[in-house]
C-alpha positions as MATLAB code, in Angstrom:
seq = 'XXXXXXXXXXXXXXXXXXXXXXXXXXXXXXXXXXXXXXXXXXXXXXXXXXXXXXXXXXXXXXXXXXXXXXXXXXXXXXXXXXXXXXXXXXXXXXXXXXXXXXXXXXXXXXXXXXXXXXXXXXXXXXXXXXXXXXXXXXXXXXXXXXXXXXXXXXXXXXXXXXXXXXXXXXXXXXXXXXXXXXXXXXXXXXXXXXXXXXXXXXXXXXXXXXXXXXXXXXXXXXXXXXXXXXXXXXXXXXXXXXXXXXXXXXXXXXXXXXXXXXXXXXXXXXXXXXXXXXXXXXXXXXXXXXXXXXXXXXXXXXXXXXXXXXXXXXXXXXXXXXXXXXXXXXXXXXXXXXXXXXXXXXXXXXXXXXXXXXXXXXXXXXXXXXXXXXXXXXXXXXXXXXXXXXXXXXXXXXXXXXXXXXXXXXXXXXXXXXXXXXXXXXXXXXXXXXXXXXXXXXXXXXXXXXXXXXXXXXXXXXXXXXXXXXXXXXXXXXXXXXXXXXXXXXXXXXXXXXXXXXXXXXXXXXXXXXXXXXXXXXXXXXXXXXXXXXXXXXXXXXX';
ca = [
     166.249   -2.470   48.045;
     163.168   -4.236   46.685;
     163.345   -2.106   43.532;
     167.047   -2.923   43.134;
     166.302   -6.635   43.447;
     163.846   -6.399   40.554;
     166.387   -4.683   38.301;
     169.413   -6.030   36.513;
     172.106   -4.285   34.514;
     172.892   -5.386   30.940;
     174.927   -4.092   28.011;
     174.008   -3.925   24.325;
     176.344   -4.868   21.440;
     177.891   -1.366   21.484;
     178.730   -1.604   25.188;
     175.990    0.841   26.263;
     174.406   -0.080   29.637;
     170.629   -0.468   30.128;
     168.379   -1.669   32.955;
     166.033   -4.663   32.770;
     163.095   -4.277   35.162;
     161.223   -7.448   36.098;
     157.669   -6.232   36.604;
     155.865   -9.594   36.459;
     156.044   -9.910   40.229;
     154.497   -6.455   40.679;
     151.278   -7.490   38.955;
     148.691   -8.237   41.605;
     146.420  -11.226   41.455;
     142.920  -11.114   42.938;
     141.521  -14.325   44.345;
     138.534  -15.868   46.098;
     135.798  -13.719   47.604;
     137.725  -10.544   46.756;
     137.676  -11.461   43.037;
     133.929  -12.128   43.162;
     133.242   -8.852   44.949;
     135.440   -6.896   42.513;
     133.595   -8.430   39.548;
     130.195   -7.763   41.066;
     131.054   -4.142   41.899;
     132.223   -3.506   38.308;
     129.066   -5.037   36.833;
     126.858   -3.107   39.282;
     128.490    0.169   38.207;
     127.424   -0.504   34.595;
     123.872   -1.412   35.659;
     123.685    1.795   37.755;
     124.469    3.863   34.644;
     121.426    2.455   32.845;
     118.956    2.631   35.740;
     117.913    6.204   35.047;
     116.885    5.393   31.454;
     114.340    2.670   32.335;
     110.666    3.134   31.531;
     108.500    5.785   29.844;
     109.765    8.541   32.146;
     113.411    7.449   31.859;
     116.139    9.891   30.893;
     118.094    9.788   27.619;
     121.847    9.655   27.279;
     124.199   11.559   24.988;
     127.060    9.356   23.835;
     130.058   11.293   22.559;
     132.774    9.517   20.597;
     136.413   10.608   20.400;
     135.913   12.275   17.017;
     133.055   14.423   18.372;
     130.244   12.318   16.843;
     127.223   12.260   19.191;
     124.300    9.879   19.615;
     121.170   10.577   21.670;
     119.476    7.367   22.747;
     117.421    5.580   25.365;
     118.159    2.057   24.128;
     120.170    0.011   26.638;
     121.976   -2.082   24.010;
     123.086    1.017   22.067;
     124.320    2.802   25.236;
     126.382   -0.184   26.401;
     127.658   -0.964   22.914;
     129.084    2.537   22.487;
     130.412    2.855   26.050;
     134.100    2.158   26.642;
     134.076   -0.652   29.203;
     137.457   -1.977   30.360;
     136.624   -4.391   33.203;
     136.097   -8.002   32.033;
     133.045   -8.572   34.281;
     131.476   -5.297   33.144;
     131.983   -6.434   29.542;
     129.752   -9.404   30.352;
     126.872   -6.992   30.954;
     127.491   -5.421   27.544;
     127.295   -8.887   25.979;
     124.173   -9.643   28.063;
     122.446   -6.573   26.649;
     123.461   -7.606   23.102;
     122.025  -11.097   23.694;
     118.689   -9.642   24.816;
     118.708   -7.407   21.719;
     119.192  -10.460   19.486;
     116.642  -12.698   21.245;
     113.864  -10.212   21.951;
     114.955   -6.813   20.572;
     113.359   -4.979   23.495;
     113.987   -4.974   27.260;
     117.728   -4.339   26.901;
     117.734   -1.810   29.761;
     115.546   -4.003   32.016;
     117.836   -7.026   31.638;
     120.910   -5.007   32.729;
     119.135   -3.376   35.684;
     117.783   -6.770   36.773;
     121.257   -8.308   36.543;
     122.678   -5.458   38.686;
     119.982   -6.023   41.318;
     120.617   -9.786   41.459;
     124.363   -9.163   41.848;
     123.651   -6.743   44.698;
     121.757   -9.493   46.526;
     124.635  -11.918   45.829;
     127.116   -9.610   47.607;
     124.932   -9.794   50.759;
     124.776  -13.595   50.566;
     128.536  -13.937   49.956;
     129.277  -11.654   52.930;
     127.175  -13.973   55.108;
     129.402  -16.872   54.059;
     127.105  -18.610   51.560;
     129.093  -20.566   48.984;
     128.904  -19.161   45.411;
     127.917  -22.557   43.939;
     124.945  -22.818   46.351;
     123.795  -19.300   45.337;
     124.271  -20.130   41.649;
     122.206  -23.347   41.800;
     119.413  -21.683   43.784;
     119.318  -18.800   41.257;
     118.889  -21.360   38.449;
     115.913  -22.932   40.263;
     114.351  -19.541   40.995;
     114.759  -18.493   37.355;
     112.899  -21.594   36.068;
     110.112  -21.006   38.601;
     109.904  -17.293   37.616;
     109.483  -18.175   33.918;
     106.769  -20.671   34.921;
     104.920  -17.964   36.913;
     105.129  -15.500   33.983;
     103.772  -18.117   31.552;
     100.913  -18.747   33.985;
      99.838  -15.080   33.968;
     100.235  -14.623   30.173;
      97.336  -13.762   27.863;
      97.098  -15.833   24.635;
      97.166  -13.732   21.465;
      95.574  -14.180   18.054;
      98.217  -13.034   15.560;
      95.536  -11.504   13.304;
      94.346   -9.229   16.135;
      95.936   -6.042   14.771;
      94.814   -3.804   17.674;
      96.530   -6.017   20.306;
      99.749   -5.986   18.258;
      99.587   -2.180   17.966;
      99.157   -1.917   21.776;
     102.330   -4.012   22.279;
     104.290   -1.923   19.746;
     103.030    1.317   21.391;
     104.225    0.084   24.820;
     107.671   -0.626   23.358;
     107.825    2.871   21.810;
     106.532    4.476   25.032;
     109.986    4.694   26.622;
     111.712    6.160   23.559;
     112.488    9.725   22.495;
     109.873    9.366   19.729;
     107.105    8.210   22.111;
     104.702   10.993   21.014;
     104.795    9.596   17.448;
     103.920    6.033   18.496;
     100.459    6.412   16.851;
     102.316    6.601   13.492;
     105.265    4.245   14.073;
     103.343    1.420   15.844;
     100.919    0.683   12.937;
     103.855    0.850   10.471;
     105.771   -1.742   12.558;
     102.742   -4.056   12.811;
     101.774   -3.828    9.126;
     105.406   -4.345    8.026;
     105.824   -7.572   10.009;
     102.404   -8.918    9.006;
     103.202   -8.206    5.344;
     106.507  -10.125    5.317;
     105.118  -13.074    7.320;
     105.236  -16.236    5.241;
     102.215  -18.535    5.563;
     104.439  -21.554    4.845;
     106.619  -20.686    7.887;
     104.225  -18.808   10.209;
     106.674  -18.698   13.156;
     109.559  -17.238   11.147;
     110.051  -13.526   10.522;
     113.259  -12.242    8.934;
     113.645   -8.517    9.676;
     116.148   -8.257    6.795;
     113.064   -8.229    4.547;
     112.167   -4.820    6.019;
     114.381   -2.045    4.679;
     114.405    1.218    6.640;
     115.624    4.212    4.644;
     116.625    7.295    6.654;
     116.087   10.708    5.083;
     116.377   14.055    6.836;
     113.870   16.810    6.131;
     110.263   16.846    7.298;
     109.185   15.390   10.647;
     108.605   11.883   11.985;
     104.934   12.423   10.979;
     106.104   12.031    7.353;
     107.456    8.520    7.953;
     105.654    6.105    5.623;
     105.527    2.487    4.602;
     105.988    2.314    0.833;
     104.088   -0.323   -1.130;
     106.945   -1.081   -3.495;
     110.665   -0.387   -3.535;
     112.597    2.729   -2.525;
     116.242    3.104   -3.526;
     118.459    5.607   -1.769;
     119.991    6.534   -5.131;
     119.184    8.995   -7.874;
     118.834    8.257  -11.574;
     121.688    9.333  -13.820;
     120.752   12.470  -15.726;
     124.248   13.077  -17.137;
     123.113   12.698  -20.747;
     119.459   13.720  -20.349;
     118.196   10.192  -19.652;
     114.596    9.578  -18.478;
     113.773    9.953  -14.745;
     110.259    8.485  -15.006;
     109.326    5.260  -16.790;
     105.840    3.784  -16.954;
     105.351    0.037  -17.510;
     108.914   -0.475  -16.238;
     110.924   -3.571  -17.130;
     113.723   -3.662  -14.597;
     117.122   -5.334  -15.037;
     119.811   -5.594  -12.354;
     123.234   -6.000  -13.946;
     126.547   -6.869  -12.308;
     128.772   -6.214  -15.362;
     130.287   -2.907  -16.484;
     129.208   -0.904  -19.540;
     132.645    0.587  -20.059;
     135.751   -0.241  -22.112;
     137.630   -3.297  -20.796;
     140.834   -2.854  -18.851;
     143.813   -5.141  -18.487;
     144.154   -7.088  -15.247;
     147.496   -5.515  -14.406;
     148.291   -1.855  -14.004;
     149.887   -0.662  -17.242;
     149.948    2.227  -19.715;
     149.569    2.153  -23.491;
     151.428    4.854  -25.431;
     149.773    5.770  -28.749;
     151.791    8.091  -30.958;
     149.677    7.946  -34.124;
     146.394    9.906  -34.460;
     144.874    7.264  -36.716;
     145.530    4.581  -34.088;
     143.972    6.828  -31.432;
     140.821    7.290  -33.532;
     140.706    3.549  -34.017;
     140.865    2.942  -30.230;
     138.022    5.422  -29.600;
     135.959    3.870  -32.409;
     136.466    0.379  -30.992;
     135.438    1.609  -27.521;
     132.286    3.162  -28.991;
     131.396   -0.002  -30.929;
     132.006   -2.156  -27.835;
     129.660   -0.025  -25.700;
     126.984    0.200  -28.447;
     126.981   -3.592  -28.874;
     126.329   -4.058  -25.114;
     123.537   -1.444  -25.081;
     121.877   -3.028  -28.163;
     121.718   -6.361  -26.330;
     120.252   -4.627  -23.219;
     117.629   -2.903  -25.396;
     116.831   -6.182  -27.201;
     115.829   -7.785  -23.877;
     113.072   -5.156  -23.536;
     114.679   -3.506  -20.476;
     113.865    0.178  -19.873;
     115.080    0.597  -16.242;
     118.661   -0.442  -15.593;
     120.056   -0.908  -12.054;
     123.857   -1.168  -12.138;
     125.814   -2.708   -9.257;
     128.731   -0.714   -7.890;
     132.075   -1.750   -9.368;
     135.392   -1.437   -7.529;
     137.868   -2.327  -10.272;
     136.685    0.073  -12.977;
     133.859    2.494  -13.726;
     130.555    0.625  -14.018;
     129.388    3.215  -16.600;
     131.174    5.977  -18.477;
     129.831    9.247  -19.856;
     129.769    7.689  -23.301;
     127.693    4.697  -22.205;
     125.292    7.004  -20.294;
     124.870    9.038  -23.495;
     123.894    5.957  -25.535;
     121.628    4.619  -22.758;
     119.817    7.987  -22.690;
     119.389    7.793  -26.493;
     117.895    4.305  -26.043;
     115.395    5.836  -23.513;
     116.652    3.600  -20.688;
     116.486    4.962  -17.107;
     119.790    4.301  -15.314;
     120.288    3.924  -11.540;
     123.931    3.264  -10.758;
     126.044    2.382   -7.706;
     123.645   -0.204   -6.278;
     125.380   -1.712   -3.222;
     126.141   -5.452   -3.190;
     124.240   -5.810    0.118;
     121.037   -4.465   -1.498;
     121.078   -6.836   -4.486;
     119.245   -9.701   -2.702;
     116.583   -7.366   -1.312;
     115.953   -5.713   -4.722;
     115.743   -9.090   -6.495;
     113.332  -10.465   -3.896;
     111.119   -7.356   -4.073;
     111.005   -6.775   -7.836;
     111.241  -10.405   -8.939;
     114.269   -9.888  -11.200;
     117.492  -11.867  -11.304;
     121.001  -10.376  -11.145;
     122.822  -10.739  -14.463;
     126.625  -11.092  -14.503;
     127.112  -11.210  -18.278;
     125.329   -9.324  -21.048;
     124.791  -12.552  -23.022;
     122.592  -13.882  -20.204;
     120.245  -10.864  -20.126;
     116.912  -12.321  -21.278;
     113.313  -11.060  -20.842;
     112.653  -13.772  -18.183;
     115.255  -12.178  -15.889;
     113.500   -8.798  -15.801;
     111.194   -7.510  -13.065;
     107.963   -5.725  -14.011;
     106.367   -2.666  -12.385;
     103.782   -0.012  -13.329;
     105.987    2.963  -12.543;
     109.620    3.767  -11.726;
     110.394    7.421  -11.055;
     112.756    9.712   -9.241;
     111.095   11.753   -6.485;
     112.365   14.522   -4.225;
     112.661   13.578   -0.568;
     113.841   16.393    1.680;
     116.836   17.941   -0.033;
     117.739   14.708   -1.827;
     116.314   12.421   -4.506;
     115.224    8.789   -4.221;
     113.973    6.315   -6.815;
     110.536    4.825   -6.120;
     109.248    1.728   -7.888;
     105.501    1.160   -7.428;
     102.897   -1.248   -8.772;
     105.347   -4.184   -8.799;
     103.919   -7.358  -10.356;
     104.320  -10.555   -8.266;
     106.026   -8.533   -5.545;
     108.015  -10.521   -3.002;
     107.284  -10.428    0.738;
     109.374   -7.352    1.516;
     108.658   -3.861    2.853;
     110.403   -0.504    2.446;
     109.921    2.102    5.178;
     110.925    5.707    4.532;
     111.922    7.152    7.919;
     111.896   10.956    8.102;
     112.985   13.425   10.766;
     114.186   16.956   11.336;
     117.842   16.032   11.928;
     120.278   13.105   11.889;
     120.049   12.394   15.643;
     116.238   12.207   15.626;
     116.167    9.967   12.546;
     118.736    7.564   14.016;
     116.741    7.284   17.253;
     113.492    6.829   15.282;
     115.187    4.027   13.320;
     116.355    2.300   16.543;
     112.905    2.706   18.120;
     111.202    1.315   15.014;
     113.614   -1.638   15.092;
     112.622   -2.350   18.730;
     108.916   -2.193   17.802;
     109.501   -4.570   14.865;
     111.332   -6.972   17.210;
     108.381   -6.874   19.642;
     105.982   -7.905   16.875;
     108.465  -10.589   15.767;
     108.501  -11.927   19.368;
     104.701  -12.143   19.298;
     104.763  -14.029   15.990;
     107.235  -16.534   17.492;
     105.592  -16.881   20.947;
     101.970  -15.763   20.882;
     101.490  -14.597   24.448;
     101.216  -11.114   25.947;
     101.764  -10.023   29.535;
     101.063   -6.683   31.168;
     103.823   -4.092   31.748;
     104.229   -1.400   34.385;
     106.216   -3.574   36.822;
     103.213   -5.883   37.393;
     104.822   -9.176   36.273;
     107.965   -8.515   38.357;
     105.956   -7.874   41.532;
     103.826  -10.959   40.887;
     106.953  -13.098   40.358;
     108.454  -11.616   43.549;
     105.297  -12.492   45.557;
     104.970  -16.037   44.184;
     108.687  -16.791   44.635;
     108.509  -15.473   48.199;
     105.655  -17.934   48.910;
     107.567  -20.761   47.215;
     110.741  -19.960   49.201;
     108.827  -20.604   52.436;
     108.219  -24.212   51.300;
     111.968  -24.788   50.759;
     114.603  -25.414   53.409;
     118.176  -24.412   54.164;
     120.304  -22.031   52.132;
     118.186  -22.645   49.032;
     115.231  -20.849   50.661;
     117.406  -17.843   51.578;
     118.786  -17.552   48.022;
     115.343  -17.857   46.370;
     114.008  -15.165   48.742;
     116.923  -12.925   47.726;
     116.059  -13.554   44.038;
     112.421  -12.639   44.771;
     113.468   -9.375   46.465;
     115.791   -8.519   43.558;
     112.858   -8.645   41.101;
     111.351   -5.565   42.774;
     114.082   -3.351   41.302;
     112.035   -2.901   38.091;
     108.887   -1.351   39.704;
     111.139    0.544   42.166;
     113.155    2.103   39.320;
     110.008    2.832   37.252;
     108.537    4.766   40.179;
     111.834    6.517   40.926;
     112.255    7.669   37.307;
     108.673    8.958   37.229;
     109.386   11.194   40.256;
     107.133    9.171   42.615;
     107.984    7.877   46.070;
     109.394    4.437   45.182;
     109.105    2.822   48.641;
     105.475    3.918   49.039;
     104.511    2.848   45.491;
     106.187   -0.580   45.660;
     104.688   -1.299   49.099;
     101.200   -0.370   47.852;
     101.728   -2.441   44.691;
     102.808   -5.457   46.748;
      99.762   -4.992   48.952;
      97.391   -4.833   45.935;
      98.814   -8.072   44.510;
      98.414   -9.900   47.834;
      94.964   -8.594   48.840;
      93.183   -8.637   45.449;
      94.967  -11.638   43.952;
      94.930   -9.762   40.618;
      98.320   -9.980   38.904;
      97.545   -7.102   36.513;
      98.039   -4.235   38.983;
     101.038   -2.111   38.019;
     102.440    1.421   38.131;
     100.670    3.889   35.880;
     103.492    6.415   35.448;
     101.298    8.891   33.551;
      98.795    9.196   36.415;
     101.355    8.495   39.144;
      99.177    5.834   40.789;
      98.609    2.066   40.904;
      95.995    0.924   38.383;
      94.975   -2.195   36.490;
      97.561   -1.991   33.704;
      95.594   -4.334   31.433;
      92.853   -1.688   31.163;
      95.511    0.920   30.275;
      96.606   -1.258   27.288;
     100.227   -1.456   28.495;
     101.179   -4.848   27.054;
     104.450   -6.538   26.172;
     105.427   -9.941   24.731;
     105.977  -12.799   27.178;
     109.256  -13.610   25.388;
     110.770  -10.220   26.355;
     110.259  -10.842   30.095;
     111.165  -14.542   30.169;
     114.346  -14.012   28.141;
     115.316  -11.021   30.317;
     115.067  -13.114   33.514;
     116.802  -16.148   31.951;
     119.681  -14.141   30.458;
     120.188  -11.993   33.580;
     120.317  -15.120   35.794;
     122.737  -16.821   33.401;
     125.046  -13.790   33.510;
     124.909  -13.601   37.343;
     125.730  -17.316   37.628;
     128.702  -16.878   35.310;
     130.075  -13.910   37.307;
     129.600  -15.810   40.600;
     131.603  -18.785   39.354;
     134.726  -16.625   38.741;
     137.045  -16.689   41.759;
     140.406  -15.689   40.277;
     141.576  -12.842   38.057;
     145.083  -13.457   36.709;
     146.819  -10.955   34.437;
     148.493  -12.692   31.490;
     150.916  -11.559   28.866;
];
């Protein structure tokens, strides 16, 4: 009867009957504590997925897309980004991980696990009848206090201390698939960031000035930082043009060296042979006149931007360029133009009339070299080189190279964090346990519900050392209890879990260091996300 009430009979213009079903009333609406619990459960499920990949002994995940493309990774932001998440609250955790990736670059798994742990504590408080707003405000207070505690235990860093920076980069790489190559990748990350750092703006590092080129063939051992420019293109040898030029004068052009075309799609019918010869002759003269002007500027290496509307170069123009002994590299992407200009010191030229010697870049050598099974163009000995770096990332297959690239990006972000906020803290779960202890003490000085919520926040912080121990195959309860005991009895905040030895040691002596910014932003962002989820008390489906 209910179903019949929700249906009505109607007829179309041809008199054929059809049923109209009113399904709006069937859609359920979740409210109040049930909505909060549903949101928290969904977000916890996402955090649970990432827990096993935390720390140096964490597991990796294979992500398989619908078209069969696979990715092997350990990076929290990459895993969540590629996962299909439908629930709105779970999507918040994906965004949280992205935010951490933008702010700090590292700690994307930690921030999600921490958020899941805080939400777990919130469920307990909500079940005991604590109002969500009270929990939210107390979490905000606890978060500020936690960041204060972390800043108090931080170690100031001199940015020119290369060994300390390498230790931080090595710690970041320690949890990745390519951890055994950290002795190669960490110095590359440090040197790259230090090279692009501008003295005029010492706190600013733009990672777009570091170009990572991925090439299969060889191993990660062959990854190198190139002092110059590497282009993932090969020189045109169609007409026997040069592939090596010494004392290179480099021009980057954005116009085409090919016969002009009309703006509209049309066809010209030529029925007379003499007219046809005349067209070909005109084309040849047009191309030769352009190449003469290029040669007159003194250019001997020509980079040609990719053209969509017509061919940037034709076989005829390549033939004349080869005769003029000009090395040609074509199909330069628009996105790479700024980087090339900044590195080589040339200016992009949109019209042949504007190509003057002042707009050229100068280098000692430009040559095509074999790299794996492919060719790349290397430009070395650049005069007045801009503050940019090219890194040639090598690996045995596509999956390894992609993971090496992601890991290198995390290491670069860690060094960028240290340039922005020059403080280091120890890793290995030590800061989280210290924050948990200090917040527990502070909670005892508070009164009412606030004290209960801050204590819950303090307990939630222990998820990081607990998970580290669990992933390393240790007894998590025993390890965390011993760690808590060490922090209370010795008063030394640097005791943490040494996953390689499976014991508690002074992590500072083990050189496991991370930037302060990674930990403070993880706690701040996780708390912000929890507060947002707590404030939602109604889920209404809309059309």
